[in-house]
Backbone bond lengths (Angstrom), bond angles and torsions (degrees), N, CA, C in turn:
res aa  C-N    CA-C-N  psi(-1)  N-CA   C-N-CA  omega(-1)  CA-C   N-CA-C  phi
1 X - - - 1.453 - - 1.488 110.83 -
2 X 1.363 113.21 133.71 1.454 118.55 -174.34 1.560 110.84 -71.86
3 X 1.322 116.67 132.91 1.448 121.99 178.16 1.533 108.66 -114.59
4 X 1.319 117.00 110.42 1.449 123.08 -174.98 1.534 108.22 -119.36
5 X 1.299 118.73 127.45 1.446 120.77 169.94 1.461 110.64 -80.63
6 X 1.365 117.30 106.77 1.450 119.27 -170.99 1.517 107.06 -72.60
7 X 1.351 115.74 133.20 1.478 119.64 179.21 1.500 113.10 -87.25
8 X 1.355 111.33 168.68 1.481 116.72 176.20 1.502 105.25 -123.66
9 X 1.392 119.14 103.49 1.386 120.78 -177.77 1.502 109.19 -100.80
10 X 1.343 118.12 135.66 1.443 121.85 -170.33 1.555 112.84 -83.16
11 X 1.306 116.16 -18.47 1.525 117.43 173.35 1.552 108.18 -139.26
12 X 1.351 111.41 149.40 1.430 115.87 -173.66 1.518 114.50 -63.77
13 X 1.354 113.68 150.18 1.463 121.55 -177.44 1.560 106.71 -82.98
14 X 1.274 120.10 122.92 1.428 122.55 -179.60 1.579 111.09 -78.95
15 X 1.316 115.04 -46.63 1.461 116.42 -172.44 1.553 110.28 -155.35
16 X 1.336 114.24 139.17 1.481 120.89 167.56 1.543 107.05 -104.59
17 X 1.270 117.96 126.48 1.451 122.88 -179.22 1.496 112.31 -111.08
18 X 1.269 120.78 130.77 1.468 127.40 173.18 1.590 109.50 -103.82
19 X 1.294 116.11 116.61 1.441 119.02 170.67 1.464 108.58 -89.95
20 X 1.277 119.27 107.06 1.460 121.96 -179.97 1.509 114.45 -62.31
21 X 1.426 112.83 138.62 1.452 111.92 -176.87 1.576 117.12 -65.22
22 X 1.329 115.56 -29.60 1.450 119.79 175.67 1.521 112.11 -70.10
23 X 1.359 120.55 -19.57 1.441 122.16 174.75 1.462 114.60 -85.79
24 X 1.360 120.19 -36.49 1.450 122.03 -172.72 1.449 112.54 -100.69
25 X 1.391 120.08 1.72 1.452 123.25 171.75 1.501 107.20 -134.90
26 X 1.355 114.66 166.96 1.396 121.69 174.96 1.537 103.84 -92.80
27 X 1.293 117.38 95.33 1.455 122.69 -164.09 1.472 116.01 -59.06
28 X 1.355 116.31 -30.43 1.493 116.63 -179.06 1.469 113.98 -95.15
29 X 1.378 117.71 11.42 1.495 123.67 176.45 1.496 105.05 -122.02
30 X 1.295 114.98 125.01 1.578 118.92 -175.98 1.514 109.80 -62.04
31 X 1.406 109.89 124.47 1.415 117.49 171.75 1.463 117.35 54.14
32 X 1.316 118.57 45.55 1.429 125.58 178.38 1.502 109.46 -119.70
33 X 1.319 115.86 120.92 1.491 121.74 178.11 1.469 112.29 -82.99
34 X 1.329 117.33 138.93 1.478 121.34 172.94 1.577 106.37 -83.07
35 X 1.308 115.86 88.19 1.511 118.77 -167.51 1.508 109.35 -66.74
36 X 1.302 118.25 -33.66 1.479 120.11 -176.50 1.547 109.83 -64.86
37 X 1.353 114.03 -44.00 1.517 115.74 176.51 1.450 113.40 -64.67
38 X 1.323 115.41 -47.25 1.452 119.69 -178.25 1.543 109.97 -57.21
39 X 1.314 117.89 -44.10 1.450 120.89 -177.18 1.508 111.58 -65.16
40 X 1.385 118.12 -40.44 1.463 121.23 -179.65 1.534 109.42 -68.95
41 X 1.341 118.47 -45.75 1.434 121.76 178.72 1.530 113.31 -60.35
42 X 1.375 116.25 -41.20 1.526 119.10 175.28 1.487 109.51 -60.86
43 X 1.329 119.60 -40.09 1.461 120.33 -179.61 1.607 109.44 -67.71
44 X 1.329 114.70 -36.70 1.484 113.89 -178.93 1.488 110.99 -70.45
45 X 1.339 115.05 -36.31 1.496 118.77 177.43 1.509 109.72 -64.36
46 X 1.312 118.70 -41.28 1.472 116.15 175.09 1.467 113.81 -58.69
47 X 1.326 116.31 -40.60 1.529 117.76 -177.54 1.509 109.49 -72.04
48 X 1.375 118.56 -26.26 1.450 117.78 177.96 1.513 113.16 -79.85
49 X 1.338 114.71 -30.42 1.437 117.92 -172.92 1.536 113.43 -85.24
50 X 1.344 114.31 -42.44 1.433 120.28 -169.55 1.617 110.90 -108.79
51 X 1.316 112.99 111.35 1.440 119.09 -177.95 1.554 111.53 -58.95
52 X 1.307 117.99 128.55 1.453 120.02 174.39 1.557 112.61 82.40
53 X 1.321 115.61 6.30 1.495 119.65 -173.02 1.514 111.12 -68.02
54 X 1.309 118.20 -30.40 1.498 122.27 -176.24 1.502 114.86 -61.27
55 X 1.410 114.15 -23.79 1.443 118.10 -178.50 1.483 114.99 -104.42
56 X 1.341 114.39 4.38 1.461 119.75 177.72 1.495 114.58 -110.25
57 X 1.376 113.05 160.34 1.455 119.19 177.95 1.529 109.29 -67.92
58 X 1.316 118.90 134.11 1.515 118.62 -176.65 1.586 105.13 -80.26
59 X 1.283 112.96 126.66 1.483 120.24 176.23 1.509 109.55 -94.92
60 X 1.306 118.24 97.78 1.448 119.34 -176.43 1.523 112.58 -69.32
61 X 1.303 115.69 149.47 1.446 122.63 179.54 1.530 115.59 -115.29
62 X 1.340 114.01 2.87 1.498 119.95 175.05 1.517 107.57 -93.12
63 X 1.296 118.17 95.34 1.435 122.14 -177.41 1.493 113.81 -101.36
64 X 1.302 113.31 30.98 1.542 122.15 176.62 1.475 111.00 -109.18
65 X 1.301 119.58 158.11 1.473 125.02 175.97 1.458 107.11 -80.43
66 X 1.356 114.47 152.62 1.464 126.24 176.63 1.465 106.54 -124.53
67 X 1.381 118.09 140.51 1.478 119.48 174.45 1.528 113.04 -58.64
68 X 1.310 113.75 127.16 1.513 123.71 179.64 1.509 114.93 73.46
69 X 1.396 113.66 7.71 1.531 114.92 178.12 1.583 105.44 -121.98
70 X 1.304 113.59 148.71 1.428 120.31 180.00 1.572 108.73 -67.61
71 X 1.297 114.87 149.40 1.484 118.82 176.29 1.519 114.52 -60.58
72 X 1.262 120.47 149.01 1.512 122.37 -178.37 1.540 106.82 -99.09
73 X 1.241 117.63 122.87 1.502 120.23 -177.14 1.537 107.28 -85.44
74 X 1.360 114.47 156.91 1.465 120.02 -179.22 1.567 106.19 -126.03
75 X 1.268 116.29 123.44 1.390 122.25 175.38 1.523 110.69 -110.11
76 X 1.292 113.93 102.15 1.532 120.92 -170.53 1.539 108.29 -55.48
77 X 1.310 120.14 -37.34 1.473 124.18 -179.63 1.474 110.33 -54.19
78 X 1.317 118.27 -40.48 1.506 122.15 176.94 1.524 118.02 -44.94
79 X 1.359 107.61 -32.64 1.539 115.97 -170.02 1.475 111.87 -93.09
80 X 1.342 119.17 -7.38 1.446 123.54 -168.89 1.529 108.67 -64.11
81 X 1.352 121.57 -47.51 1.482 120.17 -173.72 1.501 109.52 -113.32
82 X 1.325 117.35 27.37 1.443 117.91 -176.72 1.579 107.60 -103.49
83 X 1.332 114.63 130.79 1.439 120.64 175.46 1.477 106.05 -88.56
84 X 1.346 122.72 117.35 1.408 126.81 178.92 1.564 115.91 -95.85
85 X 1.333 113.19 10.52 1.413 117.43 177.39 1.493 113.11 -59.61
86 X 1.306 118.44 135.91 1.443 123.35 -176.77 1.548 108.44 -137.73
87 X 1.308 116.00 156.11 1.458 122.01 172.13 1.480 108.09 -58.06
88 X 1.390 112.49 148.88 1.446 118.06 -177.89 1.579 109.74 -79.14
89 X 1.339 110.63 102.26 1.506 115.61 175.52 1.499 105.79 -116.89
90 X 1.327 111.79 157.52 1.501 119.81 170.10 1.506 106.16 -129.41
91 X 1.357 114.10 135.46 1.480 122.00 179.75 1.541 107.69 -110.61
92 X 1.306 112.46 134.58 1.487 120.98 170.02 1.489 109.56 -129.35
93 X 1.285 118.03 133.91 1.492 122.65 179.11 1.460 113.19 -120.51
94 X 1.374 114.15 148.96 1.436 120.83 174.94 1.513 108.62 -83.39
95 X 1.331 118.71 -173.78 1.463 123.96 -173.52 1.498 110.59 -100.75
96 X 1.393 118.32 -37.43 1.425 120.38 -171.41 1.462 115.71 56.07
97 X 1.400 118.09 -119.42 1.384 120.03 -178.84 1.562 113.16 -90.92
98 X 1.398 112.93 12.78 1.443 118.91 171.65 1.495 108.94 -109.71
99 X 1.228 123.76 117.69 1.428 128.69 179.47 1.437 118.93 94.09
100 X 1.344 118.81 -38.76 1.458 120.89 -175.39 1.512 113.73 -63.12
101 X 1.338 111.35 -39.45 1.457 114.77 -179.51 1.601 113.60 -69.91
102 X 1.340 112.22 -39.39 1.424 117.92 176.10 1.564 113.00 -62.99
103 X 1.365 113.61 -45.96 1.469 118.76 179.08 1.507 113.56 -61.95
104 X 1.330 115.64 -39.87 1.413 122.77 -176.34 1.503 110.30 -67.33
105 X 1.340 117.06 -45.63 1.445 125.49 -175.30 1.557 111.31 -62.85
106 X 1.324 114.73 -36.72 1.397 121.85 -176.60 1.551 119.25 -98.40
107 X 1.368 110.19 -12.45 1.508 118.61 -178.26 1.490 116.42 69.48
108 X 1.317 114.32 33.25 1.430 120.83 -179.11 1.574 111.14 -58.02
109 X 1.333 115.20 -38.87 1.537 123.80 -177.13 1.544 107.99 -63.87
110 X 1.312 118.59 -24.08 1.473 120.44 179.06 1.512 116.49 -88.01
111 X 1.362 114.44 -12.24 1.438 120.91 177.81 1.485 112.28 88.55
112 X 1.350 117.75 -172.25 1.506 123.85 178.72 1.523 110.25 97.81
113 X 1.305 117.40 56.52 1.409 121.49 179.69 1.540 114.17 -61.91
114 X 1.371 114.00 -18.99 1.519 117.00 175.15 1.470 113.05 -71.02
115 X 1.317 122.71 -11.00 1.407 125.05 172.78 1.542 112.33 -86.38
116 X 1.306 115.85 128.05 1.477 121.39 179.61 1.451 114.08 -51.13
117 X 1.377 119.63 -45.08 1.456 124.78 179.38 1.563 109.29 -59.38
118 X 1.288 116.16 -47.40 1.490 120.18 -178.68 1.545 110.87 -62.82
119 X 1.319 117.02 -43.27 1.443 119.47 -179.04 1.492 112.63 -65.11
120 X 1.386 113.60 -39.75 1.489 118.07 177.86 1.516 110.05 -69.48
121 X 1.353 119.71 -35.39 1.394 121.97 -179.85 1.577 108.91 -70.46
122 X 1.298 118.14 -35.27 1.413 118.44 175.81 1.496 112.03 -56.68
123 X 1.344 114.79 -50.87 1.456 122.22 178.60 1.584 110.67 -57.68
124 X 1.327 114.85 -46.86 1.491 116.99 -179.14 1.474 112.90 -70.68
125 X 1.228 121.33 -27.13 1.504 127.22 177.41 1.582 104.87 -66.72
126 X 1.276 114.74 -53.48 1.488 122.57 -177.52 1.543 111.75 -58.04
127 X 1.344 113.16 -46.01 1.466 117.81 173.79 1.454 112.94 -52.44
128 X 1.328 115.78 -48.32 1.445 122.41 -177.19 1.455 116.40 -65.90
129 X 1.391 118.20 -45.97 1.463 121.21 -177.57 1.541 111.40 -74.20
130 X 1.302 117.64 -32.13 1.416 118.17 179.86 1.530 109.82 -77.64
131 X 1.357 119.37 -24.78 1.426 119.91 170.22 1.529 114.23 -62.80
132 X 1.388 112.49 -46.86 1.465 119.09 173.20 1.508 112.11 -56.69
133 X 1.384 116.58 -47.93 1.478 120.91 -179.14 1.568 108.43 -54.55
134 X 1.201 118.27 -49.29 1.545 120.69 178.09 1.535 110.45 -56.24
135 X 1.305 120.65 -40.96 1.418 121.17 -178.37 1.592 112.16 -70.54
136 X 1.318 115.09 -33.34 1.481 121.19 175.99 1.472 108.64 -69.44
137 X 1.297 119.52 -45.23 1.477 125.16 178.12 1.487 108.95 -60.42
138 X 1.321 119.32 -43.75 1.519 122.42 178.95 1.542 111.85 -63.78
139 X 1.384 119.01 -39.47 1.389 124.66 -179.78 1.502 108.73 -64.47
140 X 1.354 119.20 -44.51 1.452 121.02 178.68 1.578 110.74 -68.27
141 X 1.300 114.84 -39.08 1.501 117.21 177.09 1.453 113.01 -62.60
142 X 1.369 118.45 -34.97 1.518 117.44 178.07 1.460 112.60 -67.16
143 X 1.318 117.57 -17.94 1.472 126.40 175.06 1.513 112.25 -88.52
144 X 1.333 116.17 5.93 1.490 119.34 -177.55 1.489 116.84 74.97
145 X 1.315 114.64 16.68 1.477 118.34 175.24 1.585 110.57 -92.69
146 X 1.313 116.07 123.62 1.523 122.28 -172.19 1.582 105.81 -75.08
147 X 1.291 115.96 75.78 1.472 118.71 -171.60 1.594 108.09 -95.84
148 X 1.285 115.10 148.55 1.457 123.37 179.23 1.508 110.36 -133.53
149 X 1.289 119.27 119.80 1.465 122.57 178.96 1.499 112.80 -74.58
150 X 1.323 115.59 127.37 1.500 123.05 177.99 1.487 109.93 -125.03
151 X 1.363 117.90 119.95 1.472 119.81 176.65 1.510 113.92 -94.44
152 X 1.325 119.10 130.45 1.522 119.48 -178.57 1.565 109.04 -56.69
153 X 1.217 119.67 -40.73 1.542 122.29 179.43 1.497 107.10 -56.08
154 X 1.299 119.43 -51.99 1.507 122.84 -173.47 1.538 107.56 -73.01
155 X 1.265 123.51 -23.77 1.421 125.46 177.68 1.557 112.35 -82.23
156 X 1.372 115.54 -7.72 1.442 119.63 176.21 1.471 113.82 92.39
157 X 1.360 120.60 16.20 1.438 120.41 176.67 1.456 111.75 -74.83
158 X 1.323 118.30 136.49 1.494 124.35 -179.02 1.506 109.33 -136.55
159 X 1.342 113.84 165.77 1.432 120.38 174.51 1.468 114.30 -128.16
160 X 1.376 118.03 169.71 1.407 122.16 177.72 1.546 105.41 -136.15
161 X 1.316 120.06 116.01 1.391 124.70 -173.73 1.539 111.04 53.91
162 X 1.376 113.79 37.42 1.396 122.60 173.97 1.520 112.65 76.55
163 X 1.377 116.64 5.60 1.440 119.97 175.39 1.573 106.37 -104.73
164 X 1.413 113.77 152.79 1.407 118.25 -178.29 1.521 111.28 -58.88
165 X 1.328 120.44 127.42 1.408 123.89 179.24 1.566 114.14 -112.63
166 X 1.304 112.35 -40.93 1.487 118.50 179.82 1.528 110.33 -147.03
167 X 1.342 114.59 132.80 1.443 118.26 177.89 1.512 109.54 -147.33
168 X 1.355 114.84 114.62 1.441 120.49 -176.94 1.573 104.04 -94.74
169 X 1.343 113.72 113.08 1.487 120.71 -177.66 1.543 111.22 -97.89
170 X 1.318 118.72 10.83 1.404 122.18 -175.81 1.569 113.52 -65.42
171 X 1.333 114.79 -38.81 1.515 118.06 177.06 1.536 110.99 -69.54
172 X 1.272 115.39 -35.39 1.497 117.33 178.03 1.453 108.69 -65.48
173 X 1.375 119.39 -43.75 1.519 120.32 177.76 1.455 112.32 -65.33
174 X 1.337 119.08 -41.97 1.447 120.59 -179.64 1.540 111.44 -62.68
175 X 1.294 115.17 -39.02 1.493 121.18 -179.38 1.537 108.45 -62.69
176 X 1.396 118.23 -44.11 1.416 125.21 -179.00 1.478 111.43 -63.99
177 X 1.405 111.58 -47.29 1.510 116.78 177.41 1.527 116.79 -63.60
178 X 1.327 113.54 -23.82 1.429 116.36 176.31 1.571 114.70 -90.58
179 X 1.350 115.35 4.02 1.436 118.86 177.11 1.504 115.49 94.62
180 X 1.321 117.50 9.33 1.513 120.02 -178.29 1.516 108.66 -93.43
181 X 1.313 113.64 163.61 1.426 120.00 170.40 1.526 110.73 -107.95
182 X 1.330 118.72 107.23 1.466 118.62 -177.83 1.485 113.46 -67.54
183 X 1.324 116.53 136.51 1.478 120.60 174.91 1.503 114.01 -122.56
184 X 1.351 113.25 104.86 1.472 119.54 -171.39 1.515 103.18 -103.46
185 X 1.377 113.87 172.44 1.417 118.37 -176.25 1.565 109.79 -153.73
186 X 1.339 116.12 158.22 1.446 120.07 168.51 1.511 109.93 -55.60
187 X 1.318 118.25 139.83 1.472 122.11 -173.42 1.529 112.26 -145.20
188 X 1.320 108.89 165.28 1.509 118.04 168.93 1.530 105.50 -89.56
189 X 1.413 115.44 129.05 1.487 116.57 -177.00 1.570 106.34 -134.37
190 X 1.382 112.13 171.54 1.441 115.71 177.94 1.504 108.62 -87.42
191 X 1.310 113.28 151.02 1.491 122.90 -177.12 1.535 107.41 -124.85
192 X 1.316 113.83 129.36 1.440 120.52 -175.80 1.623 114.60 -58.99
193 X 1.272 116.61 -33.02 1.407 124.48 -175.05 1.526 114.14 -104.12
194 X 1.317 119.28 -44.92 1.451 118.40 -174.25 1.545 109.13 -108.92
195 X 1.341 121.04 10.65 1.407 123.38 170.79 1.486 115.27 93.30
196 X 1.355 117.49 -46.64 1.443 121.91 178.83 1.605 109.49 -162.67
197 X 1.267 113.20 167.63 1.523 119.56 175.86 1.474 107.18 -168.73
198 X 1.330 117.57 -173.43 1.384 126.34 177.24 1.482 109.22 -111.60
199 X 1.310 120.29 125.53 1.446 128.01 175.03 1.516 109.86 -95.44
200 X 1.273 121.00 112.13 1.427 124.65 -174.82 1.502 112.84 -77.63
201 X 1.337 117.07 148.63 1.457 120.33 173.55 1.493 118.15 -55.01
202 X 1.398 111.84 -30.67 1.475 115.32 179.10 1.484 109.49 -67.54
203 X 1.364 116.77 -44.79 1.485 117.59 178.23 1.500 113.63 -58.76
204 X 1.368 114.64 -44.25 1.452 122.43 175.96 1.521 112.76 -52.34
205 X 1.306 114.82 -45.37 1.527 120.97 179.41 1.545 112.02 -59.76
206 X 1.314 110.49 -45.63 1.448 115.94 179.92 1.525 114.73 -59.48
207 X 1.333 111.86 -41.53 1.469 121.72 178.25 1.554 110.21 -64.27
208 X 1.323 115.23 -47.84 1.452 119.39 -179.94 1.516 110.22 -61.00
209 X 1.352 116.42 -45.10 1.462 120.13 179.47 1.502 114.32 -57.69
210 X 1.326 115.57 -41.48 1.461 121.05 -178.25 1.501 111.68 -61.82
211 X 1.344 119.03 -36.91 1.397 124.92 -175.83 1.546 116.27 -93.45
212 X 1.330 114.76 -29.25 1.483 120.39 -173.58 1.517 112.71 -104.15
213 X 1.300 116.83 -17.75 1.453 123.36 177.40 1.511 117.51 50.97
214 X 1.287 117.47 59.54 1.470 123.18 -178.97 1.589 108.09 -64.35
215 X 1.359 114.29 159.94 1.459 121.04 176.24 1.553 110.90 -62.61
216 X 1.321 113.72 -42.15 1.511 122.33 -178.57 1.478 110.15 -158.41
217 X 1.332 114.98 162.46 1.477 124.99 -179.90 1.532 109.47 -123.80
218 X 1.320 117.60 138.05 1.404 122.64 176.93 1.488 115.32 -123.94
219 X 1.314 117.08 124.73 1.482 118.76 -179.17 1.569 104.08 -107.49
220 X 1.253 114.69 118.91 1.512 123.12 176.49 1.479 110.71 -93.15
221 X 1.299 118.61 121.02 1.473 124.16 -175.48 1.486 112.38 -125.48
222 X 1.428 113.86 -176.15 1.449 116.72 -178.58 1.590 109.36 -98.83
223 X 1.328 115.59 5.50 1.423 120.75 177.35 1.567 110.55 -129.77
224 X 1.303 117.47 167.17 1.549 118.40 -171.91 1.542 112.01 -65.62
225 X 1.301 116.58 -23.44 1.462 119.91 -177.93 1.463 110.81 166.92
226 X 1.341 119.07 -148.52 1.475 123.89 179.61 1.488 110.57 -93.37
227 X 1.288 119.20 128.78 1.454 123.29 178.99 1.527 112.73 -109.27
228 X 1.334 116.35 164.98 1.411 118.18 -179.40 1.512 113.85 -80.11
229 X 1.326 114.29 -5.48 1.483 125.82 175.21 1.494 109.44 -162.56
230 X 1.287 120.58 166.73 1.474 121.97 179.61 1.523 109.57 -46.40
231 X 1.338 117.03 127.42 1.468 121.27 -173.25 1.530 113.11 -59.61
232 X 1.289 118.29 -21.56 1.489 123.17 179.38 1.465 112.27 -71.89
233 X 1.387 119.41 -17.57 1.369 124.04 -174.72 1.569 109.99 -79.48
234 X 1.325 119.77 148.97 1.432 121.03 173.47 1.546 114.28 -56.61
235 X 1.263 113.34 146.92 1.533 116.93 177.24 1.502 117.67 62.20
236 X 1.403 117.82 15.70 1.407 118.69 177.80 1.559 110.88 -65.32
237 X 1.316 113.85 138.92 1.434 120.79 -174.67 1.503 110.76 -109.14
238 X 1.381 118.87 130.95 1.392 122.32 177.12 1.483 109.95 -80.82
239 X 1.308 120.81 125.70 1.420 126.85 -179.75 1.524 111.34 -82.35
240 X 1.297 122.75 108.60 1.409 122.71 -169.63 1.553 113.18 -81.04
241 X 1.346 115.46 -37.25 1.489 117.93 179.23 1.494 109.57 -142.06
242 X 1.323 117.41 136.35 1.466 124.16 178.48 1.507 108.20 -125.28
243 X 1.346 115.91 132.16 1.489 123.33 177.63 1.463 110.72 -101.11
244 X 1.318 116.14 135.41 1.474 121.57 -179.51 1.532 108.76 -109.58
245 X 1.281 119.07 134.41 1.457 121.69 -174.09 1.516 106.89 -100.48
246 X 1.361 114.34 174.04 1.527 120.27 -174.32 1.591 107.75 -63.09
247 X 1.238 118.46 -34.35 1.529 119.13 -176.93 1.510 111.45 -80.19
248 X 1.307 118.67 1.85 1.398 122.13 177.42 1.571 114.88 91.78
249 X 1.300 115.95 -7.82 1.439 119.14 175.20 1.466 111.39 -78.19
250 X 1.357 117.09 162.87 1.466 117.43 -173.88 1.505 109.06 -144.11
251 X 1.355 112.84 163.94 1.544 117.32 -178.43 1.477 105.08 -146.96
252 X 1.340 117.60 159.62 1.394 126.87 -176.70 1.534 107.61 -88.72
253 X 1.386 115.59 121.11 1.445 119.36 173.69 1.496 116.22 -89.51
254 X 1.355 113.93 -41.62 1.465 120.87 176.46 1.504 107.90 -134.39
255 X 1.391 116.87 137.06 1.456 127.06 -9.54 1.529 110.38 -74.07
256 X 1.372 115.95 171.94 1.452 116.97 168.38 1.478 114.20 -79.13
257 X 1.308 115.34 116.04 1.526 120.54 -175.39 1.508 110.89 -85.98
258 X 1.353 110.63 140.06 1.542 117.02 -178.41 1.522 109.65 -55.07
259 X 1.355 115.24 -39.21 1.526 117.74 -177.78 1.553 105.97 -109.16
260 X 1.338 115.58 100.03 1.486 119.23 -178.08 1.531 110.73 -59.95
261 X 1.286 118.48 -19.94 1.481 118.97 -174.81 1.496 111.03 -94.09
262 X 1.361 116.03 8.65 1.418 117.71 -175.75 1.526 111.48 -61.87
263 X 1.319 116.80 131.86 1.408 118.96 178.43 1.560 108.86 -96.27
264 X 1.391 115.83 135.87 1.358 121.55 -177.64 1.581 109.26 -70.27
265 X 1.318 116.73 122.73 1.494 120.44 -179.41 1.521 111.26 -85.93
266 X 1.208 119.36 132.41 1.517 121.20 178.11 1.557 109.47 -126.85
267 X 1.349 109.71 142.88 1.451 113.83 175.28 1.593 110.39 -119.13
268 X 1.295 115.52 145.15 1.457 121.72 -176.65 1.457 108.92 -122.65
269 X 1.321 120.32 133.24 1.429 122.23 179.21 1.498 108.19 -67.78
270 X 1.319 117.88 144.85 1.515 122.27 -172.39 1.498 109.42 -61.81
271 X 1.307 123.25 -26.94 1.486 121.06 -177.27 1.484 111.23 -93.72
272 X 1.343 119.88 -4.50 1.485 123.52 179.14 1.516 111.00 -71.80
273 X 1.319 112.65 109.44 1.476 119.27 -177.44 1.574 114.56 -89.63
274 X 1.333 115.05 4.42 1.461 119.00 -172.69 1.528 112.22 -113.94
275 X 1.343 116.98 -5.96 1.479 120.30 177.04 1.517 113.27 98.24
276 X 1.321 119.72 -5.77 1.480 121.26 172.49 1.549 114.97 58.92
277 X 1.287 118.13 -133.52 1.486 122.68 -174.13 1.553 107.53 -70.89
278 X 1.334 119.83 -26.77 1.456 120.44 178.76 1.501 110.15 -61.28
279 X 1.350 120.39 -45.22 1.412 122.45 178.14 1.464 109.00 -70.26
280 X 1.300 120.23 -36.52 1.497 122.92 -177.33 1.584 109.05 -58.35
281 X 1.291 113.66 -52.95 1.508 117.95 -178.95 1.515 109.94 -59.76
282 X 1.339 117.11 -48.54 1.438 120.06 -174.29 1.520 106.53 -59.64
283 X 1.308 118.49 -50.41 1.520 120.29 -177.63 1.457 110.58 -62.26
284 X 1.305 118.79 -41.86 1.469 124.14 179.04 1.540 109.68 -60.52
285 X 1.221 118.68 -38.20 1.530 121.62 176.85 1.414 111.23 -65.30
286 X 1.375 117.31 -40.16 1.486 118.79 176.47 1.405 114.59 -66.76
287 X 1.323 119.32 -35.34 1.406 125.17 175.70 1.581 110.19 -64.62
288 X 1.345 114.71 -45.22 1.487 117.95 177.44 1.462 114.73 -59.32
289 X 1.348 117.44 -31.95 1.442 123.67 -179.40 1.472 107.11 -62.90
290 X 1.287 123.07 -27.92 1.476 129.41 178.44 1.520 111.87 -73.12
291 X 1.399 116.69 -5.05 1.437 120.17 -177.08 1.555 110.91 84.85
292 X 1.322 116.92 20.81 1.509 121.01 179.14 1.520 107.55 -113.43
293 X 1.358 112.70 118.38 1.516 117.72 178.46 1.537 109.96 -63.92
294 X 1.315 113.77 139.72 1.422 116.35 179.68 1.619 106.04 -122.50
295 X 1.377 115.87 133.44 1.484 122.93 -176.97 1.463 108.18 -116.08
296 X 1.342 117.20 122.78 1.593 122.52 175.42 1.482 104.18 -112.31
297 X 1.373 113.16 123.11 1.481 118.53 -168.86 1.501 108.06 -152.68
298 X 1.288 119.88 154.89 1.485 124.11 -179.10 1.505 111.12 -72.00
299 X 1.263 114.75 129.19 1.565 123.29 -176.03 1.574 105.51 -65.67
300 X 1.337 111.91 153.15 1.469 122.75 171.82 1.517 113.61 58.37
301 X 1.328 114.46 35.33 1.519 122.07 171.74 1.519 110.35 -122.03
302 X 1.343 114.03 171.50 1.488 112.99 176.50 1.569 109.85 -71.43
303 X 1.324 116.21 -21.29 1.432 117.84 175.75 1.593 112.06 -65.37
304 X 1.375 112.73 -41.66 1.546 115.32 178.09 1.534 109.55 -66.65
305 X 1.314 117.22 -39.26 1.486 118.39 -179.26 1.456 109.08 -59.43
306 X 1.382 120.26 -43.11 1.480 122.86 -176.04 1.540 110.65 -70.82
307 X 1.343 116.24 -31.65 1.465 120.10 177.92 1.511 108.84 -71.46
308 X 1.284 117.51 -43.20 1.514 120.84 -177.39 1.571 111.33 -64.91
309 X 1.297 116.23 -30.64 1.518 120.84 -175.61 1.456 109.22 -83.94
310 X 1.324 119.36 -11.79 1.440 124.21 -173.44 1.496 116.86 80.23
311 X 1.335 115.20 15.59 1.434 119.72 -175.83 1.513 113.39 -68.89
312 X 1.340 117.28 -27.40 1.450 123.25 -173.89 1.517 112.50 -96.42
313 X 1.272 119.86 10.81 1.452 124.78 -179.32 1.581 106.83 -70.10
314 X 1.267 117.30 147.04 1.435 121.10 -177.76 1.593 109.45 87.10
315 X 1.335 115.16 -133.59 1.461 116.83 179.16 1.456 110.55 -72.56
316 X 1.361 115.59 134.64 1.428 124.91 -170.64 1.533 106.95 -76.33
317 X 1.334 121.53 121.26 1.480 119.65 176.96 1.516 112.12 -66.06
318 X 1.331 114.19 146.30 1.424 123.80 -173.32 1.595 108.95 -63.43
319 X 1.302 114.53 -30.04 1.490 118.75 -174.71 1.496 113.23 -95.10
320 X 1.382 116.33 5.49 1.422 119.67 178.27 1.588 110.76 -96.58
321 X 1.291 116.68 127.27 1.489 121.03 -178.41 1.494 109.62 -107.11
322 X 1.331 113.88 120.02 1.457 120.18 179.32 1.594 105.93 169.83
323 X 1.318 112.22 -174.36 1.516 116.24 -176.06 1.559 106.33 -123.73
324 X 1.306 120.79 130.43 1.370 124.82 175.24 1.545 109.18 -109.93
325 X 1.355 114.04 129.88 1.470 115.85 176.74 1.460 107.03 -116.98
326 X 1.430 115.87 123.18 1.360 122.52 -175.25 1.587 112.87 -130.93
327 X 1.327 113.05 161.74 1.545 115.27 178.95 1.490 108.38 -88.59
328 X 1.379 116.47 129.24 1.406 120.39 171.79 1.431 117.71 63.58
329 X 1.421 119.96 22.67 1.411 119.40 -175.71 1.598 110.72 -70.50
């Protein structure tokens, strides 16, 4: 039975954002960040969170040096008359090329902490994913977003047979109430029955959405949205709107497909221990059942910027490319 410490948040959550691992990293290159995408997404998040931010000087909050980069100076006077209040957002990111390789090689997702290889892989996986988390937090901080990294393992989140068993949201709530943007990530966690496993960012988002009730959720990916088959295949069709029913089943609303029984084909990278797009759609459907619209859209595009700002809520603009998953549409 799931044990969750219910938080008390003083202001409503506007949006939970998932930064897909395949979008923010070069997924086939070990531990390589897609810096261009991360920088653009961080800028888009700033514009979505902070009203009037596009016309102001960005006050960076990463005051540490970076290899190969000039140091960032801090002028305390710049902060004297600046209101740093921002909309209540939560950011969750996947691992991409950070963590998946280590977890897959050692079998962390299958459990067995009594095995030396699994225990070593658990350590290696957490080193990798927390390294990425720090870099995402730093990228957001450089855009003036008061971001704070929170790891599920360190917050005491656990699973049982790979299903969520315990999740303490008190630190997430306290961070939000203090004006910070929590940044969580897919993580290696302890499992009550199999010893350990991988808790995916998509599952984390569904859990956060259930208890914090955001206005909407945005998944940023490396493709325009959900297709009826792998998007690299000829004649792949972008699914614009998906309706979720009470029983959890779903159907395509837009466009009208010639074959109404067409099954959406999904591919998963061999090293992806979290289920990839399969998990993403399943978790998005569960979020939609809560009455929360979910937008799946390509990161670092005008389409992602519009989704983050909430511009595409309601009727889907014809010139917006992405997938909306809604309850009972």
